[in-house]
VMD Tcl script that draws the C-alpha trace (Angstrom):
set ca {
  {-20.91 -35.40 -13.84}
  {-18.91 -35.39 -16.95}
  {-20.25 -31.92 -17.39}
  {-19.19 -30.61 -13.89}
  {-15.77 -32.14 -14.59}
  {-15.39 -30.64 -18.13}
  {-16.34 -27.16 -16.64}
  {-13.95 -27.67 -13.63}
  {-11.17 -28.43 -16.24}
  {-11.86 -25.39 -18.54}
  {-11.78 -23.22 -15.16}
  {-8.41 -24.83 -14.30}
  {-6.71 -24.19 -17.66}
  {-8.14 -20.78 -17.65}
  {-6.52 -19.63 -14.36}
  {-3.32 -21.44 -15.04}
  {-3.12 -19.58 -18.68}
  {-3.48 -16.02 -16.93}
  {-7.47 -15.39 -17.78}
  {-7.94 -12.75 -15.72}
  {-9.83 -9.19 -16.01}
  {-7.38 -6.40 -17.38}
  {-5.49 -4.83 -14.96}
  {-6.08 -7.39 -12.11}
  {-4.86 -10.65 -11.23}
  {-1.87 -12.56 -12.72}
  {-0.02 -11.11 -15.29}
  {3.44 -11.84 -17.14}
  {6.24 -10.78 -14.64}
  {7.63 -8.08 -16.84}
  {3.74 -6.54 -17.13}
  {2.91 -6.41 -13.66}
  {1.05 -3.10 -13.22}
  {2.22 -0.29 -10.84}
  {-0.39 1.85 -9.18}
  {0.86 5.41 -8.71}
  {-1.05 8.13 -6.92}
  {-0.28 11.94 -6.57}
  {-2.13 13.39 -3.51}
  {-1.76 16.79 -1.91}
  {-2.83 15.82 1.88}
  {-3.33 19.30 2.93}
  {-1.18 20.63 5.86}
  {-2.54 20.10 9.65}
  {-4.32 23.57 9.67}
  {-6.45 23.88 12.80}
  {-8.25 26.80 10.96}
  {-9.95 24.37 8.81}
  {-12.41 23.51 11.38}
  {-14.31 20.47 10.52}
  {-11.94 19.66 7.69}
  {-8.89 19.94 9.60}
  {-6.31 16.93 9.55}
  {-7.64 15.21 12.59}
  {-10.91 14.73 10.59}
  {-9.36 13.64 7.62}
  {-6.51 11.54 8.55}
  {-8.12 8.28 8.31}
  {-9.94 9.05 5.00}
  {-6.69 9.59 3.16}
  {-5.33 6.55 4.54}
  {-8.41 4.84 3.40}
  {-8.18 6.10 -0.20}
  {-4.44 4.80 -0.55}
  {-5.42 1.40 1.03}
  {-8.46 0.94 -1.19}
  {-6.95 1.52 -4.23}
  {-4.06 -0.88 -3.50}
  {-1.55 1.87 -4.35}
  {1.99 1.00 -4.54}
  {3.59 4.48 -4.76}
  {2.29 7.82 -3.44}
  {3.67 11.16 -4.18}
  {2.12 13.36 -1.26}
  {2.58 17.18 -0.89}
  {2.03 19.42 1.95}
  {2.89 16.59 4.78}
  {4.33 17.99 7.98}
  {6.55 15.97 10.15}
  {3.73 14.53 12.34}
  {1.33 13.76 9.46}
  {4.02 11.70 7.79}
  {4.49 9.76 10.89}
  {0.77 9.37 11.41}
  {0.35 8.08 7.88}
  {3.20 5.57 8.46}
  {0.95 4.41 11.32}
  {-2.06 3.96 9.22}
  {-0.47 2.19 6.13}
  {1.18 -0.81 7.16}
  {3.55 -2.24 4.86}
  {4.71 1.20 3.80}
  {8.09 2.95 4.25}
  {8.76 6.61 2.94}
  {11.61 8.99 1.92}
  {11.78 12.92 2.01}
  {12.85 15.81 4.28}
  {11.18 19.08 5.25}
  {11.53 21.86 2.80}
  {12.55 24.62 5.62}
  {15.67 22.96 6.70}
  {16.04 19.79 4.74}
  {15.50 17.82 7.94}
  {12.07 18.00 9.75}
  {11.01 21.68 9.39}
  {8.30 22.97 7.05}
  {6.48 20.68 4.52}
  {7.62 17.44 2.94}
  {6.81 16.25 -0.69}
  {7.16 12.59 0.56}
  {7.21 9.58 -1.42}
  {5.34 6.75 0.28}
  {5.92 3.14 -1.30}
  {4.90 -0.46 -0.53}
  {7.74 -2.34 0.62}
  {6.42 -5.62 -0.35}
  {6.53 -4.49 -3.99}
  {9.38 -1.73 -3.89}
  {12.80 -1.32 -2.84}
  {14.31 1.92 -2.27}
  {17.83 1.95 -3.85}
  {18.94 5.67 -3.71}
  {17.13 8.74 -2.76}
  {17.55 12.57 -2.39}
  {16.02 15.97 -2.28}
  {16.79 19.20 -4.04}
  {15.44 22.73 -3.88}
  {13.55 24.72 -6.62}
  {16.02 27.53 -6.66}
  {19.09 28.51 -8.32}
  {20.87 26.90 -5.46}
  {19.00 23.67 -5.63}
  {21.46 21.85 -3.13}
  {21.31 24.62 -0.45}
  {18.28 23.43 2.10}
  {15.69 26.25 2.30}
  {16.59 28.01 -0.59}
  {13.74 29.96 -2.22}
  {14.04 30.51 -5.92}
  {12.95 33.31 -8.24}
  {9.64 35.15 -7.20}
  {8.51 32.07 -5.10}
  {6.65 32.82 -1.83}
  {8.11 29.82 -0.19}
  {11.18 27.11 -0.48}
  {9.85 24.35 -2.77}
  {11.52 20.90 -3.27}
  {11.63 17.95 -5.27}
  {12.05 14.38 -3.70}
  {13.29 11.41 -5.65}
  {14.25 8.08 -5.39}
  {15.57 5.26 -7.52}
  {13.28 2.02 -6.75}
  {13.71 -1.62 -7.84}
  {10.22 -3.33 -8.51}
  {10.30 -6.73 -6.84}
  {7.66 -8.14 -8.93}
  {9.83 -7.35 -12.58}
  {13.30 -6.94 -11.25}
  {13.31 -3.66 -13.07}
  {14.34 -0.19 -11.61}
  {12.67 3.06 -12.41}
  {12.98 6.75 -11.10}
  {10.25 8.40 -9.25}
  {10.17 11.92 -8.42}
  {7.39 14.03 -6.61}
  {7.36 17.80 -6.20}
  {5.01 20.78 -5.17}
  {5.65 24.13 -7.03}
  {4.96 27.43 -5.61}
  {1.33 28.89 -5.42}
  {2.47 32.39 -6.16}
  {5.43 33.14 -8.36}
  {4.50 32.34 -12.05}
  {8.20 32.68 -13.01}
  {9.35 30.29 -10.11}
  {6.89 27.72 -11.56}
  {8.30 28.04 -15.03}
  {11.97 28.00 -13.90}
  {11.04 25.13 -11.58}
  {9.69 22.80 -14.57}
  {12.96 23.87 -16.34}
  {15.06 22.55 -13.37}
  {13.29 19.66 -12.41}
  {12.97 18.37 -16.09}
  {16.60 18.59 -16.45}
  {17.41 17.39 -12.72}
  {15.09 14.28 -13.41}
  {16.62 13.22 -16.82}
  {20.29 13.56 -15.20}
  {19.34 11.57 -12.12}
  {17.26 8.86 -13.99}
  {19.70 8.06 -16.74}
  {18.13 5.50 -18.57}
  {15.65 4.48 -16.21}
  {11.75 5.00 -16.66}
  {10.65 7.93 -15.27}
  {7.35 8.57 -12.99}
  {6.82 12.27 -11.75}
  {3.88 13.34 -9.43}
  {3.10 16.46 -8.25}
  {1.10 19.42 -7.16}
  {2.35 21.95 -9.76}
  {0.15 24.74 -9.16}
  {-0.09 25.14 -12.84}
  {-2.71 24.64 -15.36}
  {-2.22 22.90 -18.82}
  {-2.23 26.36 -20.35}
  {0.46 27.48 -18.48}
  {4.25 27.89 -19.48}
  {5.32 25.64 -16.62}
  {3.19 22.89 -18.15}
  {4.37 23.29 -21.67}
  {7.94 22.83 -20.26}
  {7.13 19.69 -18.53}
  {5.02 18.17 -21.24}
  {8.08 18.89 -23.71}
  {10.04 16.62 -21.56}
  {7.50 14.19 -20.23}
  {4.13 12.61 -21.13}
  {0.74 13.45 -19.25}
  {-0.54 10.06 -17.97}
  {-4.17 11.28 -18.86}
  {-3.22 11.66 -22.45}
  {-1.83 8.09 -22.59}
  {-4.61 6.58 -20.65}
  {-5.79 3.35 -22.60}
  {-9.19 3.70 -21.19}
  {-9.43 7.31 -21.24}
  {-9.71 9.70 -18.11}
  {-12.17 8.78 -15.54}
  {-13.50 11.34 -12.76}
  {-13.65 15.21 -12.81}
  {-11.46 17.15 -15.02}
  {-10.20 19.41 -12.43}
  {-8.18 18.38 -9.03}
  {-8.29 21.12 -6.94}
  {-11.56 21.96 -5.22}
  {-12.81 22.33 -1.97}
  {-13.51 19.97 1.31}
  {-17.45 20.08 0.48}
  {-18.97 17.33 -1.20}
  {-20.19 17.40 -4.38}
  {-17.98 20.54 -5.09}
  {-16.73 21.01 -8.39}
  {-13.14 21.24 -9.06}
  {-12.17 24.38 -11.19}
  {-8.55 23.95 -11.73}
  {-6.36 20.94 -13.00}
  {-3.03 21.50 -11.17}
  {-2.14 17.94 -10.03}
  {-0.55 15.60 -12.37}
  {1.26 12.45 -13.01}
  {4.09 12.54 -15.74}
  {5.73 9.82 -16.99}
  {8.82 9.34 -19.37}
  {9.30 7.46 -22.81}
  {8.22 3.86 -22.77}
  {5.92 3.91 -19.87}
  {2.51 2.41 -20.56}
  {-0.64 4.03 -18.97}
  {-3.48 1.51 -18.53}
  {-5.89 3.99 -16.84}
  {-5.86 7.14 -15.19}
  {-8.32 8.92 -12.92}
  {-8.96 11.74 -10.67}
  {-10.56 10.21 -7.48}
  {-13.46 12.73 -6.26}
  {-14.60 10.50 -3.28}
  {-16.20 12.20 -0.72}
  {-17.85 11.46 2.87}
  {-20.86 13.04 4.35}
  {-18.77 15.73 5.92}
  {-16.47 16.14 3.03}
  {-13.36 15.01 0.93}
  {-10.11 13.75 2.24}
  {-8.41 16.78 1.03}
  {-9.03 20.08 -1.07}
  {-7.00 18.22 -3.45}
  {-8.58 15.35 -5.13}
  {-6.01 12.20 -5.69}
  {-4.58 11.45 -9.22}
  {-4.23 7.64 -9.83}
  {-2.55 5.98 -12.75}
  {-2.03 2.37 -13.43}
  {1.22 1.99 -15.22}
  {3.28 -0.92 -17.08}
  {6.84 0.14 -17.06}
  {9.34 -1.00 -19.82}
  {10.67 -4.50 -19.38}
  {14.06 -4.50 -17.48}
}
mol new
graphics top color blue
foreach p $ca { graphics top sphere $p radius 0.5 }
foreach p [lrange $ca 0 end-1] q [lrange $ca 1 end] { graphics top cylinder $p $q radius 0.2 }
display resetview
């Protein structure tokens, strides 16, 4: 009986002292991990056949729910896909506009966020062009209009503020990608001010590109900072087919100075009939600087 009482007392003391596995359970308020994901969901294209959006919709939502993500930077989402994901993700809200008209036309680069953890304080969108405040504008040699969606968030767990920005660079224009990297680096610093920065995106640029060099000169690649190393495949853009190899790493999470990266991964989950998308989610667990 005394032994059982002693074990119970030790367990009680351990729990009250915050003895939990790393990255899980209770933590000091200023060190509450923030789980962030970048995910190109692939636009609703009926030509994708068995991999078309109606067959993948629930998988995308499952990945977000299973990993208990607090903030998702998504790409290629059409208006009805955004609405459907809001149905599938209870407790989430979102911000963003369509790239064609600044309203509902064309693909969004939306930011989804958990409202029990995050409060959106201010938000906006700009176009990756020489006229970034002109809705629908196309820059340099880009094939399509491209946008960046941003928000200033208050973390309800810590009381601190941070700046999040999500984007999708052009898939054709190399000059457009390089210039977009310069523009987004400048705008992010201006909009964030002194706030910690988290950037998600499908950059359509690999680590040996000029666009990546520009971004990494201004921000830090979460993979390079991960305290546990990288988990999962090296690449992020593969195919819908299960067990396919991703040949290109073009999806990234970047962070500003002072942001701690506990872990980072490429999530190549697949079901018998395929992946949730032809891009594989990038996940990072972050600890932001104390407020």
